[in-house]
C-alpha positions, 0 to 999 in steps of 0.5 A: 158842533155840540158841546160835551157836557162836564158833569161825570156820568153816574158810572164814573161818580160811583168809581170815584166815591168808592175809591175816596171810601176805600182810601178813608180811614175806618170810623163814623164818617166812613160808616156813613159814607157806606149807607149812601153809597149802598142806597146809591147802588140800589137807585142805580140798579132801578134806574134812578139816576137823580137819587143815585147822584144825591146818594152819591153827594151825600156819600161824598160830603160824609167822607168830608 
C-alpha cells in the first residue's frame, strides 16, 4: 500500500495562491504578491517546479 503525499500539487498551489490574491485588498502587498505569482507562472511554463513553488511561497508571504 502506497501512502499518498499530503503536499498540494503545483497546479493546486497556483489556484490557491491566485484565489488568495484575488481576495486581497489593493496595495503594496498585493502588488508584491503579483510579481511573485507572475514569476511562478513563468517557472511553471518552463517546468521548473521547485522555482515555481518558491515563488508561490513568496507570494503567500507577501500577502500576509
